[in-house]
N, C-alpha and C positions, 0 to 999 in steps of 0.2 A: 504494500500499500504506500509506503513511504517513497518507494522508487517511482511509482506512478505520479504522486504529487511533485516530486522533484523534477521528473521528466517534463510535466506540464509546465511548471514554473520555468524551467530551463529552455523550453522550446518556444516560449512566447505565446503559448496557447492561452495562458491565464490572461494576459493583456488583451488578447483577441476576445475572449469571453466577456471580460469586463467592458470592453468597448462596445460589444454587441448588446449587452444589457443596458448600457448607458444610452445607446441609440434607440432601443426599444422604448425606454422611459421618455426620452425627448420627443420621439415621434408620437407617442401616445398623448403627451401633453399637448402637442401641436394639433392633433386630431380632436382632442377634447375642446380645445379653444375654438376651432372651426365649428364644432357642433354647437357650443354655447353662443357663438356669434350668430349662427343661423337661427337658433331658437329665439334670440333677442330680436332679430329681424321679423320672424313670424309673430312674435308677441306684439310688436309695434304695428304691424299690419292688421292684426285682429283688433287692437285698440282703435285704430283709425276707422276700421269698418264699423265697429260699434258706435263711434262717434258720428259717422256719417248717417247710420240708420237712425239714431236718436234725433239728429238734426232734421232728418226727413219727417219723422213722426211729429216732432214739435212744430215744424212749419205747417203740416197738414192740420194738426189740431188748432193752431192759431188762426188759420185761414177758414177752415170748414166747420170747426166745432169750438168757437171761442167761448162758449158757456160751460165747457167741460173743465171748470177751474181746478178741481182736485187732480185730475189726470195731467193737465198742463203743468201744474206746479211740480208734481212728482217727476215728470220727464225732464222739465227744465232744470230742477235741482241736480239730477244725475248728469245731465249734459253740461251745465255750466260749472257746478261745484266739484263733482267727482272726476269728470273727464276733461275739465278745464276748457270746454268748447267755447269758442268765440268766432263768430262769422257775422254776417249781417243779421243773424238771429237776435243778436244783442239788441239792436234798435227795434226789431219787430216785437220782441218780448217786452221791452220798455213801453212801447206804444200800447200793447195789449194791457199791461199793468195799469197804465193811466186811463185807458178807455173803460176798463172795468173797475176803476177806483179801488185797486188792490194795492196795499202797501208793499214797497220793495222788500223782498225777503232778505234776511241777514246773509244768506249764502250767496246771493247775487251781487257780484261786484260791478256789473254793468259796463265793463270796458275791457279793452285788451290788456293782457299782462305785458309788463315791460321786459 
């Protein structure tokens, strides 16, 4: 057994094994980083999709069902507060609040973030 260990060390096979293990670890970390980056991209696209869908629902409610106050406020809160949505919906939502004499909710900032 000692002879085998000494011959591995002497032949440089040990350094090749160490280099191979090191390369496997580095390559694995690189692959994991690529997977994490791709998952982040997918998450951002899903968030944007949810934001787009909520904006559409909010616009539809504001234009076609303006008396659905509870539903509008629920969707608007999720859109503006949770997803930080801001588009021209902001001015339409402000106009809807004024028209319906509804106080501006605490969660509604009413403008674009800096």
